[in-house]
N, C-alpha and C positions, 0 to 999 in steps of 0.2 A: 680773565676770570668770568666775564659775562659769556664768552663763547663756551667755556667749560660748563657753566651753569645751564646754558641752553642745551648743550649736548646731553648733559645729565638728565634734564627734564624730558627730553625726547626719548632717551633710553628708558627712563623710569616709566614714561607713558606707554611705550611699546611693551615693556615688561609687564606692566599692570594689565594691559589689554590681553596679552598672552596668558597671564595668570587667570584672568576672568574667563577666557576661552577654555583653559584647562579645567577650571572649576566647573564650568557648565558641562564640559565633556565628561568629567568625572561623575557629576550628578546624573547625566544622561546614561552613562555606563552603568551606574548603580540601578537605575530604573529599568534598564534592559538586561541586567545580569540574570534576573529571575527567568525571563523568557528563554534566554540562551540555555540555562541549566535545564529548564523544563523540556525544551525541544530536544536537547542532547539526550536526556534520560528517555524520552519517548522514542527517539531513534534507536537507542540501545534495546529497549523493550521490544519494539517491532522487529528488529533484526533477530533477536533471540527467538521470538515467537515464529518468525518465518523459518528459521532453522528447524525448530521443533516440528512445525507442521510439515515441512519438507521431509523430515525423517519418518514421521508417522505415515505420510502419504506413500513414501517408498516402501515401508514395511507392509502397509495394507495392500499395496499393489502387488508386491511379490507374493505375499501369503494368499491373496485372493486369486491370483492367476495360477498358483500351485493348486489351490482347491478346485478351480475351474478345470484345470488339466486333468486332475485325478477324477473328478466327476464325469468329465467328457469321456475319458478312457473307460471308466466303468460302464457308462451308458452305451458306448460303442460295443464293448464286450458283451453286454446283456443283449443288445440288438442282434449281434452276430450269432449268439447262442440260441436265440429264439427261432424255432423252426415251425412251431405249431401255427396254422393259419388263424386260429381264434385269437392268439396272443398278438399277432401282427397288427390287429385293429387298434390295440391299446398301446402300441409301442411308443407313439408320440406323447402319450400321457406320462411316460417315464422321463421325458425331457423337461417336464414342468419344473422339477426341483433345480435342474441345471440352469434353466432360464431365470428362475427367481434368484439363484445364487449369483449369476452373472449381473443381473440388474442391481442387486445389492452392492456388489463390489464396485461396479461402475458409478453408482450413485454416491457411495462413500468416497471414492476417489475424486469425483467431481466437487463435492463439498470441501474436502481437504485441500484440493488444489486452489479452489476459489479463496479459501482462508489464507493459504500461503501467499497467493498473489496480492491479496488485500494488505497483508502485513508488509510485503515488499514495497507496495505503493506508499503506504503510510510511513515507512521508514525513510523512503526517498523524499517524501514531503517534509518530514521533520528535519532532515538534513538540509533541505532547501531553506527552511525558515531560519535555521542556525546561521547559514551563510548570509542570508539577508540582513540579520541583525548585526553580525560582525562586520559586514561591508558598510552598513550604515554608520556604525561606530567609527570605522576607519575614515570614512568620508567626513564625519563630524569632527574627528581629530584634525583633519587637514583643512577644516573650515570650508569644505565644498558642498556640504549638504545641511546647512544650518537654517533653511527656510521652513516655515510651517507646512508648506505643501509637501516637501520631502518627508517630513515626519509623518504627516497624514498618510502619504502613500505607503511608507514602510509599515506603519501600524495597521493599515487596511489589509495589506498582504499577510502580515503576521497573524492576524486574527480572523482570517477568512475560513470558511467551512472547508474541510478536507473531504473530498468524495472518496469513499472506500471502494466503490465498484461492486460491493456485495449485494446491496439491495436494488440498485438501479438496473442491474442487468439480470435480475433473477426472475425471468418470465419464461413461461412455457413456449416451446416451439410452435410455430403457426400450424394450424390444422390444414392438411392438404385440401379438404373440401371447401373450407372457408376461402382459401386462396383462389381456388377455381371459380367459385361463385363471385368473388370480388373481381376477377379478371373478366368474367362474362358480363357482369353488370356494368363494368366500366368505372367502378368507384374505387 
């Protein structure tokens, strides 16, 4: 009877410890359920936005290049039809609208592609955060990551700032003269 009582107390103690661990994991799961849902929703939103920006960029690219082709064809036809020497002086002025159209198309494509890549990056970042929370919860369930340092590390990574790449890389190309002067002066 004393052996049975001792075994019962050991099992009861181990079951109570396991129950406390499950309760702590459940509470931890509830506290991290909101971030998992939030980042899953953000991933979905950024994936949808990336698809939309990709389709818009493709449409602008196709339509813009069609306009450029039509305008270039018209400009070549006009230049070929021009035979008067006085009109040849101003032939290059007829290319100004074509140049403006080309710059507008390329600029719009640049902006749309940057937004597309930004949403792709943010979607992968959100997916990474969901995986981190779920991995932490799995480790917590197996009692391998129950320290305060582990919790601090995962929360620090969860709530870090996500760089989009849109603002940080939005600078003008270097001016050739500035690069030459910089090389000559040795700075």
